[in-house]
N, C-alpha and C positions, 0 to 999 in steps of 0.2 A: 565771655558769655557764660552760664550755666549749661545750656542747652547747644546740641550739633545745633550744625544748620539745618539739616533733616526733620529734627526735631522741633528746633523752632518752626519750622513752615508747617509741621504738623499742627503746632499748637495752635497758630496763628489762624491754619482753616478752621479747626474745632472751634474756636472762638467766635468766630464769624457765622458759622451755621449757628450757632446754638443763640445767636444773636437775634439773627433774622427770624428764628423760629417762636419770637415773644411779638404779641402785638400791645399790650400794657405796660406802660412807661416805665412803674417801678419795677417790672420782671427782669426788662432792658438794663437799665443801671446795675442790677446786683449780677446781671449777665456779665457785662461789660467791666463791671471791679473784679468778680472771680476769677475773668479770662485773663485781665490783666498782671493779678497778683502771680497767679500761674505760669502763666508767660513769662514774665521776668524773674521768677522764682525769690519773690520781696516778700517782707513779713506783714508788711500792712500794706492795703492801698484802701483809695476812698475817692467817690466822685459825685460834686456836688454842683446841684443847677441852679444858679442866682434866681432871687427874686428883683422886684424892682426898689424893693426898700433898704438895703446894706444887707442882707442875708442869704438864706439860700431855702428854696421853697419845698427843694430836698436833697437830703444826704445820704449816701449809701458808703457804708465800709466793711471792707472783708478782712478776716486777721482779727477783729475784734471782738469776745464774747458779748451775749445780751447785758449779762449783771456788770462787763465792764463798761457797754455804753449805756446802759443807767444810769452808773456812777459819775460818769464824764459830764453828764448833763445838758445845757438844752446845746441846740446845733450852732455851728462858731460863726461868727457875722465875716462879711467881705472885708478883713484886715492882711497884713502882712504879706505871706509867698502868697496867701489864696488872691488877694487882692489883686500881686503882681501879675499871676497867669490869665485872670478875669479882663483885666484894664490893659496890660502889656501886649499879653495876647502873644506871649512867646515861650519856648522852653524853658524849664529853671533845671539845671544838675548843679547841685550841691554836694559838697563830702560832707557838710553836717550841716544843717538847718538851723540846730541853734546858735550857730554862730554869725548868721547871718545878717546883717546891721538891719535887716526888715522882719526880723524875726520879733513875736511880740507875746510868747509865751506860751500855756495852757492850760486848761485845769488839773488839778491833784492829782486825779485818777486819770489823768490820760496817761498814754503811754510814750516810752522815751522814742522818739524819733530822732536818727544821726544821717546817714546819707540819703540822699532825697531826688527824685526824678518827677515833674510834674510838668504837665502842660495843658494848653486850653483846648476845650472842643468845638471847631467852628462849624457852621451852617454857614453859606454865605460869606457874608462879612459879619456875623452876629455871636459873639461867642456865647454857647448856650450849656458852657459844662465846666468842671476844671477838674483833672483827673491827672492824681498822685498815687506815687508808688513811693516809700521808704523801710529802710534797713534790708537791703538782699543779702539773702543768704551766701555768702563768699568771702574770701580773706580778703582785708583791704586794705590796698596800698597805702605806705606811709600817710597819713594827713590828706588822703584820696579817698574818691568817691568809686563805691562799688561797681555804681552804675557806669555804663560805656556808653559811646556813642552809638553800636549797634542796636543797644537796646533804646535809646531814645529814637531808630528809627523807626524799631517796633511798636513801640508804644504809638508813635504820630502814624504809622500804618493802622494800625488798631483804629486812635481815634478820630480815623476819617470816617473808615466804617461804624464806628458808635455814631457819627452825627447823624449817619444817614438813620440808622437804626432808633434813633432819638425822633428824629424829623418824622420818619413811617410811622411810629408808636403814639406821634401825638396827632398826628393825621387822622387817624384812626379813632382816636378816643373823640375827638371833634366830630369826626361822621358820625358817631353814635350817636354824641350830642345833640348835632343836628335833627337827624333823624329819629328821637323822641321829643325834639321840639315841634319837627312838622307832625309827627302822627298827634300829641298833644291839643294842635291847631285845628285839626282835623275831622278831630272828634270834640273841641266845642265847637264847631261850624254845625257839624250834624246834631247836637244835641240841641244847640240853637232852636234850630231850625225844626225838630222833632219836636220838642217838647213847646217851645212857642206856638205851636198850631193847635196840641193838644188841652192847653191852657185856653186859649183863644176860645173856641169850641164851647169847653167848659161852662167859660164866662157867659156867652150868649146862652148856653141850656139851662143855666142856672136864670138870666133872666126870664127867657120864658115862662121855665115854672113857676116864678114868683108871680109874674104877671096871671096866670090861670089859677094861681091856687082859689082866689073867690069865689070866679063864675065857672071853674071845668076842673073839680079836684080830680078825678080819672085822669084827666090829661095831664094834669100837674104833678100826678104820681109819676106818670111812664117819664116826663122829660128828669125827674129827681133818679131817677134810677137811670138815664141816661148819663145823667149827670157823674154818677155813681163809678160807668162803666169805664167814663171819661179819664175820672182821677185814676180808676187802677192801669188804664191803659200809659199815664202819665208816670206813675211811679214804676212802672216797669221799663220806659223809655230810660228812666234816670238809672234805675237799677241796673241797666245794659252799660249805660253810659260808665258809672262805675268798676262796673266790672272790665271794661276795656283800659280803665284809665291805669289800674293796677300795675306795678313799672313792668314793664316786657321783660326785663333780666332777670326779676324774681321767678318766674314762671318758666326760663328757658336754664336757669344758674343756677335759681334753689336760694336759701338765707344769705347762707354764709356766703357762698363767689361772690354773690350782691352789694353784700357790704363791703368785703375786703377789696371789691373795682373801686365801689365808692368812696371808703376812706383813704384808698391810696392817692385817688384824685384831691380830695383835700391835705392831704399830706405833702401834695408836689403844690397844689395853690396857696397853701400860707403861712406863714412863719413858723407857726406851733407844729410839735413834733405828734402828729396823730398813728396810735399803732391799733394792732386787731390782731385777738385769740377766739381762738374757736376749739373748746373740747368737748369730745363726746357728742357732739349736738347731732340728734334725731331728726330727720324732715317732718314739718305739724300741717296741720290742716291749712291752707291757703290762706285765710284769715287772719290765724293769729300770727304766721309767719309776715303777713302784711301789719297788719299790728305793730310786732316787733320791729319791722325796718323802718314807720312813722317814728316812734318812739325815738330810734335811735337818730334819722337825720334830726329831728326837732332840739333833741340833746346835745347834737354835734353844733349844731346852728348857734346855739346859745352861749357853749363855749367857746366858740370861735369868733362869734360877730359881739356878744357882749360883756362874757366872762377875763377876756382879752389874757385866756391860758397860754402856757407855752407847752403844754404836753397836756394829751388826753388820749389816754387808754379805754377801747371799746373790746366788750367782751361777750361772747355768746357762751353758755354752759350748758349739758344737758341737765336737768334736772326732775328724778321719777322719770315721769311717763313726758315732762313739760319741758321747759328751758327757762335761764336765767339770762336777761341782757343787762350788763353792766356797762355806763359810761361814765368814767372817774376823770374831775379835769382837776387843776394845779391852779384855776384863776382867782378872780376876788372873791369869788363868793356870795352868798347871802341869809337872811335869818328866815327860815322856811315860815317858821310861826307868826312873823308880819311883812308875808309879802304883800297881802292886799291887790293893789290891781296890778304890779310887776308881777305876780303870776299868772295873769292874763297875759302879760308883755311875754312873759316868759315861756308861754306855750303849756302851763304844767297843769290848767285846765283839760286843755286838750287832751295833753296826755295821759292823765286819769282817766277819760272817757274811752279811750282806746282802749287802754288795760281790762277795764269793767266790761267795756264789750266784747271784750273775748274771755270774758271769768277769769281775767286777769289783776294782779296786784298790782301799783306801783311806789315806791319810795323815795324819799327824796333826802340827803343828807348835807348839808354846807350849814357855814356859818361864815361871817364876813372875814376876807383874808385867808380861809384854810382851803378852797377850792369846794367841789360840788360836785357828790355821785349820786344819778339815778340808777335805782334800779327797778328792773321792769320782770316780773315774772309768772308765768303763763301755762297752765295745765295741759295736759297731752291732750288729744283731739278724741 
């Protein structure tokens, strides 16, 4: 192999330390792939996490530029060598992947892969990923594979620890989701109890005022003042609940980190590729950031659940003192001029209300079969 024993062990140690530093699944996947490619001195590396529909919930590559990856197109399906790694659950070491009878080709923009080493990532009895490398940077024996048995052993060691890191990342994300759900449940109970009591008192006081209007106007006036006070208290309770329901991550991490985390989860959970970029963004007041987040969530929901998009790109860019959010998908699209009831179904009314509520604007560009782009611009604080 290209590394001596000392450098090989050092690379393994560095890879394991790097994996242990990340809690988000996408970051763990990227670290595994980059570490594997460096460790075995390969030109390309990739890791796919399968979904339940014959595709991949996530697919991370190293050695391919963003432009190349975009040109390649949609994520691969579970077929050919990838399917073999997932379903046969054993290593695959090939001198030329193109000559294997299971090879089914790749898109035109895909780089040429020759010698190939791949193996499944297993957690207990479950295959949770397929990790592979191609085109080892070394002289190849005539008709032979550049990857050696020692390479296979090192990659197997890395895969074992990758399984642990992935499992821990998933547990962390699940724990965070449960914490959020529990907090929302608690707030719902508190909101119900507090506001229900206020509304009940308000109703009784209003009834008393109505009964006193004719025979004791002075007392009726006092009761009406009490109605106004109770209504104000109920409004305060609701306002406090809304503040508490603001996403905790938004307060802790800010808009960019919160969006990036949520989009990583969506990218893992759906067959569509969901990407995010942020450019020169500067923090905005809480109301504007929450409005941007909610509109992004609604637009993502539409693209992934209704539009059958294969790729959704989300970006947030600085615009003067404010920001522009853009959510673009390649899904079914629709006619914005004739949405009617569909507009409400897609949450367009809600999105426009959120934008105008913080002094912003919302524009929708779409056409049947042409995808949809939703853009929201908000001013600075």
